[in-house]
C-alpha positions in Angstrom: 66.9 1.9 -26.1 68.3 -1.1 -27.9 67.1 -2.3 -31.2 64.0 -4.5 -31.1 65.1 -7.1 -33.7 61.8 -8.5 -35.1 59.6 -6.0 -33.2 61.7 -3.1 -34.4 61.5 -4.4 -38.0 57.7 -4.6 -37.8 57.5 -1.1 -36.2 59.7 0.3 -39.0 57.3 -1.1 -41.6 54.4 0.4 -39.9 56.2 3.8 -39.8 56.7 3.5 -43.6 53.1 2.6 -44.1 51.8 5.5 -41.8 51.3 7.6 -44.9 48.5 5.3 -46.0 46.3 6.4 -43.2 46.4 10.1 -44.2 44.8 11.8 -47.2 46.7 12.3 -50.4 48.9 15.3 -50.3 49.1 15.4 -46.5 52.3 14.1 -44.8 52.2 12.8 -41.2 55.1 15.2 -40.5 52.8 18.1 -41.3 50.4 17.3 -38.5 51.7 18.8 -35.3 50.0 16.2 -33.1 52.0 13.4 -34.7 55.4 14.7 -33.7 55.1 14.3 -29.8 53.9 10.7 -30.4 56.8 9.8 -32.7 59.2 11.5 -30.3 57.9 9.3 -27.5 58.4 6.1 -29.5 60.7 4.4 -27.0 58.2 4.8 -24.2 55.3 3.7 -26.4 57.2 0.7 -27.5 57.8 -0.3 -23.9 54.1 -0.2 -23.3 53.5 -2.2 -26.5 56.0 -4.8 -25.2 54.1 -5.2 -22.0 50.5 -5.0 -23.2 50.7 -6.7 -26.6 48.7 -10.0 -26.7 46.1 -11.5 -24.4 45.4 -10.5 -20.8 47.1 -13.6 -19.3 50.3 -12.8 -21.2 50.1 -9.2 -20.1 49.5 -10.2 -16.5 52.5 -12.6 -16.6 54.9 -9.9 -18.0 53.8 -7.3 -15.5 54.2 -9.9 -12.7 57.7 -10.8 -13.6 58.8 -7.1 -14.1 57.3 -6.0 -10.8 59.0 -8.9 -9.0 62.3 -8.0 -10.5 62.0 -4.3 -9.6 60.8 -5.0 -6.0 64.3 -5.6 -4.7 65.8 -2.1 -4.6 69.0 -2.9 -2.7 70.7 -4.7 -5.5 70.6 -3.0 -9.0 71.5 -6.2 -10.7 70.1 -9.7 -10.6 71.7 -13.0 -11.6 69.7 -15.8 -13.2 69.9 -17.7 -10.0 68.3 -14.8 -8.1 65.6 -14.6 -10.7 64.8 -18.3 -10.5 64.6 -18.0 -6.7 62.3 -15.0 -6.8 60.0 -16.6 -9.4 60.2 -20.2 -8.5 56.4 -20.6 -8.7 56.5 -20.1 -12.5 57.2 -22.8 -15.1 60.8 -22.5 -16.4 59.7 -22.3 -20.0 57.1 -19.5 -19.3 59.7 -17.6 -17.3 62.3 -17.9 -20.1 59.8 -16.7 -22.7 59.0 -13.6 -20.6 62.6 -12.8 -19.9 63.4 -13.2 -23.6 60.7 -10.7 -24.6 61.8 -8.2 -21.9 65.4 -8.4 -23.2 64.4 -8.0 -26.8 62.3 -4.9 -26.1 64.9 -3.2 -24.0 63.1 -3.4 -20.6 65.8 -5.7 -19.3 69.5 -5.5 -20.2 71.9 -8.5 -20.0 75.4 -7.5 -18.8 77.5 -10.3 -20.3 80.7 -9.1 -18.5 79.1 -9.8 -15.0 76.4 -12.2 -16.2 73.6 -10.3 -14.5 70.4 -8.6 -15.6 69.7 -4.9 -15.0 66.4 -3.0 -15.1 66.4 0.0 -17.5 65.1 3.4 -16.5 62.3 3.2 -19.1 61.0 0.0 -17.4 60.9 1.8 -14.0 59.1 4.8 -15.5 56.5 2.6 -17.1 56.0 0.6 -13.9 55.7 3.9 -11.9 52.8 5.1 -14.1 51.1 1.7 -13.9 51.4 1.6 -10.1 49.8 5.1 -9.9 46.8 3.8 -11.9 46.5 0.7 -9.8 46.6 2.7 -6.6 43.7 4.9 -7.9 41.6 1.7 -8.5 42.4 0.4 -5.0 41.2 3.6 -3.4 37.9 3.5 -5.3 37.9 7.1 -6.4 34.4 7.7 -7.6 35.2 11.0 -9.2 38.2 9.5 -11.1 40.2 12.7 -10.6 42.9 11.6 -8.2 45.3 10.3 -10.9 45.1 13.4 -13.1 45.4 15.7 -10.2 48.4 13.7 -8.9 50.1 14.0 -12.3 49.5 17.8 -12.3 50.8 18.2 -8.8 53.9 16.1 -9.5 54.6 18.0 -12.7 54.1 21.4 -10.9 56.5 20.3 -8.1 59.3 19.8 -10.6 58.3 22.7 -12.7 57.2 20.8 -15.8 53.4 20.9 -15.9 52.1 20.7 -19.5 49.0 22.2 -21.1 47.8 18.7 -22.1 47.8 17.6 -18.4 45.7 20.6 -17.5 43.3 20.0 -20.4 42.7 16.4 -19.2 41.9 17.7 -15.7 39.7 20.4 -17.1 37.8 17.9 -19.4 37.1 15.7 -16.4 35.7 18.6 -14.4 33.4 19.6 -17.2 32.2 15.9 -17.6 31.4 15.8 -13.9 29.5 19.0 -14.0 27.3 17.8 -16.9 26.8 14.4 -15.2 25.6 16.1 -12.0 23.3 18.5 -14.0 21.7 15.5 -15.8 21.1 13.8 -12.4 19.4 16.9 -11.0 17.3 17.3 -14.2 16.2 13.6 -14.0 14.2 14.2 -10.8 15.1 10.7 -9.5 16.0 10.6 -5.8 18.2 7.6 -6.2 20.2 9.2 -9.0 20.4 12.4 -7.0 21.7 10.6 -3.9 24.4 8.7 -6.0 25.4 11.9 -7.8 25.6 13.8 -4.5 27.9 11.2 -3.0 30.1 11.4 -6.1 30.0 15.2 -5.9 31.4 15.1 -2.3 34.3 13.0 -3.5 35.0 15.4 -6.4 34.8 18.4 -4.0 37.5 16.8 -1.8 39.8 16.6 -4.7 38.9 20.2 -5.8 39.9 21.5 -2.4 43.2 19.6 -2.6 43.9 20.9 -6.1 43.0 24.6 -5.5 46.4 25.3 -4.1 48.1 23.6 -7.1 46.0 25.7 -9.5 46.8 28.9 -7.5 50.5 28.1 -7.7 50.3 27.6 -11.5 48.5 30.9 -12.1 51.1 32.7 -10.1 54.1 31.0 -11.7 56.0 33.4 -13.8 57.7 30.6 -15.7 54.4 29.3 -17.1 53.4 30.4 -20.6 50.1 32.0 -21.6 48.5 28.7 -22.7 49.2 27.2 -19.3 47.8 30.3 -17.5 44.6 30.1 -19.6 44.2 26.4 -18.9 44.7 26.9 -15.1 42.1 29.8 -15.1 39.6 27.6 -16.9 40.1 24.9 -14.3 39.4 27.4 -11.6 36.2 28.4 -13.2 35.2 24.8 -13.7 35.9 24.1 -10.0 33.7 27.1 -9.0 30.9 25.8 -11.1 31.3 22.4 -9.5 31.2 23.7 -6.0 28.2 25.9 -6.6 26.1 22.8 -7.3 25.5 22.2 -3.6 22.5 24.5 -3.7 21.1 22.8 -6.7 21.3 19.4 -5.0 19.6 20.8 -1.9 16.8 22.4 -3.8 16.2 19.2 -5.8 16.2 17.0 -2.8 13.9 19.3 -0.8 11.5 19.4 -3.7 11.4 15.6 -3.8 10.9 15.6 0.0 7.8 17.7 -0.4 6.4 15.5 -3.1 7.1 12.3 -1.2 4.0 10.2 -0.6 3.5 8.6 2.8 1.5 5.5 3.3 -1.1 6.4 5.9 0.1 6.8 9.4 2.8 4.0 9.2 5.6 6.5 8.6 6.7 4.6 5.5 7.0 6.4 2.2 7.3 5.3 -1.4 11.0 5.8 -1.3 11.3 3.3 1.5 9.3 0.8 -0.5 11.5 1.3 -3.6 14.7 1.0 -1.5 13.4 -2.3 -0.1 12.5 -3.6 -3.5 15.9 -2.7 -4.9 17.5 -4.8 -2.2 15.7 -7.9 -3.5 17.5 -10.0 -6.0 14.4 -11.8 -7.3 11.2 -9.7 -7.3 9.2 -12.5 -8.9 9.8 -14.6 -5.8 7.7 -12.1 -3.7 4.6 -13.5 -5.5 5.3 -17.0 -4.4 2.3 -18.4 -2.4 0.5 -15.0 -2.8 -2.4 -16.5 -4.7 -4.0 -19.3 -2.7 -6.7 -20.0 -5.2 -5.9 -19.8 -8.9 -8.3 -18.0 -11.2 -10.8 -20.4 -12.7 -12.1 -19.4 -16.2 -15.8 -19.5 -16.8 -17.0 -20.5 -20.3 -20.6 -19.8 -21.5 -22.4 -20.2 -24.7 -24.1 -17.5 -26.8 -27.6 -18.9 -25.9 -26.9 -18.5 -22.2 -25.8 -15.0 -22.8 -29.1 -14.2 -24.6 -31.2 -15.7 -21.8 -29.4 -13.6 -19.2 -29.8 -10.4 -21.3 -33.5 -11.0 -21.8 -34.1 -11.6 -18.1 -32.3 -8.4 -17.2 -34.2 -6.4 -19.8 -37.6 -7.7 -18.7 -36.9 -7.0 -15.0 -36.0 -3.4 -15.8 -39.2 -3.0 -17.9 -41.4 -4.4 -15.2 -40.0 -2.0 -12.6 -40.5 0.9 -15.0 -44.1 0.0 -15.7 -44.9 -0.4 -12.0 -43.4 3.0 -11.3 -42.2 1.9 -7.9 -39.6 4.0 -6.2 -36.6 2.3 -4.5 -36.8 2.0 -0.8 -35.0 4.6 1.3 -31.8 3.8 3.1 -30.0 5.5 6.0 -26.9 7.6 5.1 -23.7 5.9 5.9 -21.9 7.7 8.7 -18.5 9.1 7.8 -15.8 9.1 10.4 -13.7 12.2 11.1 -10.6 11.2 9.1 -8.6 14.3 9.9 -9.0 14.4 13.6 -5.8 12.6 14.5 -3.6 14.3 11.9 -4.9 17.8 12.9 -4.4 17.2 16.6 -0.8 16.0 16.0 -0.1 18.9 13.7 -1.4 21.4 16.2 0.7 19.8 18.9 3.7 19.9 16.7 3.2 23.6 15.9 2.9 24.3 19.6 6.3 22.6 20.3 8.0 24.5 17.5 6.6 27.8 18.6 7.9 27.3 22.1 11.4 26.4 20.8 14.1 29.1 21.0 17.1 28.4 18.7 18.3 32.0 18.7 21.4 31.3 20.7 22.1 27.7 19.6 20.6 25.5 16.9 18.4 22.7 18.3 19.2 19.2 17.2 16.7 17.2 15.3 16.3 14.4 17.9 15.4 16.9 20.6 12.4 18.0 18.5 11.2 14.7 17.1 11.7 12.4 20.1 10.3 10.9 22.2 7.6 9.7 19.9 6.6 6.6 18.0 8.0 5.9 14.6 4.9 7.0 12.8 4.6 10.3 14.6 8.4 11.0 14.3 8.2 10.3 10.5 5.1 12.6 10.2 6.9 15.4 12.0 10.1 15.0 9.9 8.0 15.1 6.7 6.7 18.6 7.8 10.1 20.1 8.4 11.0 21.0 4.8 8.0 23.4 4.8 9.8 25.8 7.2 10.6 29.0 5.5 8.7 28.1 2.3 7.4 31.4 0.9 4.8 29.8 -1.4 3.3 27.7 1.4 3.3 30.6 3.8 1.0 32.6 1.5 -1.7 30.0 1.9 -4.2 29.4 4.7 -4.2 26.5 7.2 -2.0 24.8 9.7 0.8 24.0 7.2 0.9 27.7 6.2 1.3 28.6 9.9 4.2 26.1 10.0 5.9 27.7 7.0 5.6 31.2 8.6 7.5 30.2 11.7 10.9 32.1 11.9 12.9 28.9 11.8 15.3 27.3 9.3 15.6 23.5 8.8 19.2 22.4 7.9 20.1 18.8 7.2 23.2 16.8 6.2 23.6 13.6 4.2 24.6 11.6 7.3 22.9 9.5 9.9 23.5 9.2 13.6 22.3 6.6 16.1 19.9 7.6 18.9 18.9 6.1 22.1 15.2 5.5 21.6 12.8 2.6 21.9 11.3 3.1 18.4 13.9 5.0 16.4 17.4 3.5 15.7 19.0 6.4 13.7 18.1 9.9 12.5 19.6 12.2 9.9 22.1 14.8 11.2 19.9 18.0 11.2 19.1 21.0 13.3 16.6 23.9 13.6 18.0 27.4 13.7 16.6 30.9 13.9 15.8 32.5 10.5 17.6 35.8 9.5 15.8 39.1 9.7 15.4 39.3 5.9 13.8 35.9 5.8 11.4 36.8 8.6 10.4 40.0 6.7 9.7 38.0 3.5 7.6 35.4 5.4 5.7 38.2 7.2 4.9 39.8 3.9 3.6 36.5 2.5 1.6 36.0 5.8 -0.1 39.5 5.3 -0.8 38.7 1.7 -2.4 35.4 2.7 -4.5 37.0 5.4 -5.7 39.8 3.0 -6.5 37.2 0.4 -8.5 35.2 3.0 -10.3 38.5 4.1 -11.2 39.3 0.4 -12.5 35.8 -0.1 -14.6 36.0 3.1 -16.1 39.4 2.0 -17.0 37.9 -1.3 -18.7 35.0 0.4 -20.6 37.3 2.7 -21.8 39.4 -0.3 -22.9 36.3 -2.1 -24.9 35.2 1.0 -26.6 38.6 1.2 -27.6 38.6 -2.4 -31.1 37.1 -2.8 
């Protein structure tokens, strides 16, 4: 690149003062990490020329340079062409930007032909910036696309570096720790957000597996590159294996979810609705029709009330009168509706035959009201639960059915009068090993119930 006049002079002074940042007796040239940065001084100075100063100045310089490089048909631009392209800018502002780009070597003035030319360094810098801008436009939640693109491009031309692989490896490890923290938190909302981000990361992992495979089988790569590629492969395997951890955590939350009566609503639905409200305090508007009126009493009045209560209890104790009897309050059968619905649901599941083809969720839940469909859906995670199958009762019978419940993190619309959409899920037949485990738990539960019954019988016979 050309000399930078004032900027080059300042940079040279900084280079001379670089020793002041290091300890006494240690030279910057003795540190191996300093050499690659000093060798890349022209490129780093190009970034400094573009990004030095406030954001508005940086935006203006990038705008001018992108407009000048947009026309690829002509490698040179006259001042008249530049004025025509950037006619919406003030002449003084445009002249200031062009002067800075010339002084930093991003633009070259050809005096013989009176035209400007874009330097290769400027095009390389803009290409890197365009890649970052493209990543932001695609909203990559995992933030892996740029690093994987750099590794793929370097591998295509045979120049992948260990540093590029280390950046990708570091991002994979960060994502694994982030997902582990979300699973350990036990929060359904954090788990859902982390699972969505995990799906995005897995998409990039699948795309990068072929690249990593090519690097590990490249005879031209050195030992450090091979070790970094193998470490990336192990990190990718750990990331892909987290699907089971997400499923177990979400199933556990599904079992512990509290449903509000027979309405079909759960605490998760209430929390989701509250999170959608911008102002929670506004929900209390007009909620209290009558404000609370404070009551003030004097100590003398408090003594009078206490004396009257004390005397009334003393009189009743002296009289020895027993309180009048009252009829016991009748208690309604609270579990009749729920038990009838659960017995009906067990009968439907027992008659289903998913051995040849899994049964879709809507075929089992519908037709039904929203409350009944929600109640049935809340029971499905109990299928195949070994701990539940070892117990007694209707839910234990449900857990012992030779069925497997499989769901996906997607929704599908259904044609029903009460239900608008359902999760994409199905019921399939359980493998033989699973059926044997559930049967063993069933026998254990029955034996335990028999032992308890015998103990009860013995207790009844004992005088």
